[in-house]
N, C-alpha and C positions, 0 to 999 in steps of 0.2 A: 390074275397074269404071272406071267414068269417071271422073275425077281433075279437082277442082276446089280450088281450094287458094287461094278466098278468107281472106284474114281471120289467111289459118294462120304461125304464127311458130313457132320452135325453141323448148324452152327447155334451157339447155344445162346439164348437173348437173356445178357445180364441183365439183374435193376435198372429200371430205367431206359431202355435202350428201343429203339421202335424201326423195328424191321417192316419190307413195304418191299411187296414184289408183285409185277407187274405182265400178264402173261393172257396171250390166244390159246387155247384150252380148246379148238377146229372144231368145237360141237362137243365136247366130250367123246369122242367115237373113237382117238386115238388112232399114230402113224405109224408106217412099216414101209422105207423105202424099197420096194420090189417095181419091176418095169408090167408085170402083166396085174398090177391091185385097180383096181376098179374099186372108187370109193364109194361103204354101204354095202359091197353086193362080195368082193373076193379081200379075203384078212382084212388085216388092220383093222379090226375088232377088240376096245380092253376085254379081257376076260368076266368084268362084272362093268359095275356101275362107272362110269370113267367119271361120274364126279364126285366116287366119294370114295376113287382110286386116287385123282388128283389131291383131294382136303388129304388122304393119313402122309401123301408123298409129302402137301406145301407144310406138317404140324411141325416136322422130322426138325424144321429150317428156327422154331419160335416166333413164327411169320403174325405178324401185329393188323397187316394189310392187306388185302390182296384183292386186285382185281384183274377184271377178266373180260376180253374181245369174243366174239363169236360164240356167243352162251347158252347158245339154242334154242332155252324158252326158260323163264320162271320159276318152273318147277327143278331146272336143272342149277340152279343159281340158289337154291331154297334147300336144294340137297348137299353141294358143297359148304357154303352157310354151315347146315347142322353140323353134319362131321368134324367139321373144325372146331366149332362151338361156341359159333360168332355169330351177330347181328347180320343181316345184307339189306343194299341195297337194288333193285331190279333196273334199269334203261330199255328202257321198249324201241326197236330200230321199225323204220319203218321195209327196210329188205330184213335182211335175213342173219341179219348178228347186232343182236341185242348185248349191252354189257351189265358185269354186276363188280359190285362192292360189297365185300366181306370184311368185318371185323371185329374186335374185343371191344374199339372201343363206343361208346356212346353214341351213336348219328343224333346230329343237332338241324340239322336238312338237309334237304334233298330235294333237288332240280334237275330234269331229265332234258339234255339241250335250252342251255336255257340263254338264247333267243331273242329273249323281248318283241312280241311283236310277230310276226307272222312267220315260218319258216318257209326259207329257200327249194322248190323237189328236191332240185339235184344235187342239195349241199346233207351230209349229216347221214347218206343212206345206211353208213353201220352204225356208228352209238359215239353220243357225248354226253356225260352226267357229271353234273359237278355236287361232291356232298361238305359236310360238314360236320369235324370231328371234335369231339372231346377229348384231348391227350391224358394221358396219367397228370400231368400238371394242371389242371381243371383249361391251361389254354386253348384254345377252336387250332386245329387241325386242318383246312381247306382241301381237300382232295378231288382232283380232274381227271378222269376216264375216258381217256380217246382211243376212237379207231377211226385214222382219216381214212380218206377214200384209197382205194388199191389203181385206180386208171391214171387215169389222165390228172400229170404234174399239177392244170390248173385249176381244177374244180380243188385239188387237194390243198393248192395253196389257198383258196378262196375261204375251205374250213379254218384252218388255223388263222385267216386274220378273224375270222369272227372269235372263233374260241378265245385269240387274248386281249379281244374288248371287253371277255367276261375276266381273265386271269388278270389283267393290266391294273382293273378295278379293286379284285380280290385282294395282289400286293400291297397297294398303295392304304390297307388295314391295318400294314404291321403283322399281320398273323403267320404262321411257315404255309406258303402252299404246296403242292405237288401236283403236274400235271402227269399221267404215266400211262403208261398204253402201246400196244401196237399203231405206230405213225405214218408206219407205208410208205416211210422215206431212208435213205443212207443221212450219212452226218454229210457228206460232199454235195447237196439239192440245196437247191434255194429255200425251200421250206424250214430249213433249221437252224440258220441263221434270222427265221425270225422270230422262233423259240427263243434265241442267246440275247435276243438285240429288246426284249423286257426285262432282262436283267433275270431270269430263269438261268439254271445250271445242270447241263446234259450232268446225272452225280457219276457216270461212266468216266468224261474224258474228266472228269475234277480228278478220279482217283490213278486213273492213269494214262492221262494223256493223249488226243487225239489219233490212234493207232487204225489197225487195220486188223484188231482183233474186235474183240465180244459179241462177237459175232449171234445172229438167234434165230434165223431161217432153217430148217433143218431142209439138206437138199444133196445125199443124208450127211454131208457132214455141215457144221455151219458156211451157210454166206449171208452177207449181208446184215445187218445190224440195223436194223428195223423196232425194234423193243427199245423204250427210255423210261427209265424213273427222273425227269425234270424236276428239278427243287428252288426252292426263292425261299427269302427268310433266316430267318436265330437257327434256321435247319439244320443250313448245310453249312453252318461252320460246324457243327455236330457229325458229320457224316463221317465215314470207319471203313468201309468196306462199301462196291459199286460193282456187281457182274451177274452175266448170263450163271445159269446153272448147269451146266454143262458137264452132268454126274447122275450118275442114280439111272431112274424113268425117266428121266426127262428125255434123256441124250439115245441117240441109235449106236450102231457096234458095228463093227466090218465084219468080224467074225461070225456076229449070230443076222441074215439076212431078214429071216421071219421075227425077229423082236422087234415086238410091241412100241412105239416111245407112247407119252403119253399125252402128245402132241406133235402140229408140224413145226411150232416155233419153243422156244426154249422163251423160257422162265428170267425177266431180268429182277434183276434183287438191291435193293439199299439198302445198308445198314445207318442208323444214326445213333447213337451214342446219348445220351438223356444228360 
């Protein structure tokens, strides 16, 4: 892949810090904004293994936890984890959009779509998974990796309602909880308020206010803030940074129309001091 580092900077992970990233990886195929591009047929391809390229790019940020949407298959998730030296959890999807969680922390628990009982066929066609991690201080960190429905808002609304039934129980444990991923809604949709109503904090808004910045969908410039890191518990008071990574190989460049970005979304990063 042709590297173009304009605007690139390192985030060094200090002792006790925790950095998490939510990233829709677009099946690890790469993305270029050209009118004649046909996905998988003409252009838009990364030069090497997309999972490894993303792993190498994320390593530069001292990341501790990564969740991925549109993760293609378990082999790709395993490759990304291997590149970063992480353990992983794979969250299968009834559709074509599985998820993944990769981390340097010990994974204590894992569960795919923890609805309890029969799963409604029209819900969770992307992915939703839950994992409990052991932080550096030994305390549990509960992470939900979420990719909600991209179409009808009423389906997405009911997905969020069911996810929150589990998240509310997690919050009551007193442990720190993170819900992150491609939520497929803006901060102005009715679904957004549901997350906040149970006590989750939008890390980007906590750091920057409710602005029109922080957009994560490339078309080819960022538009629509769809990707989030939401948090609850003691970890919220440790928040020091939250932003999409509009830089390096994650973004597109106006003067390079054939440049292949790593995905059609930007990673959303949050950093917490220990």
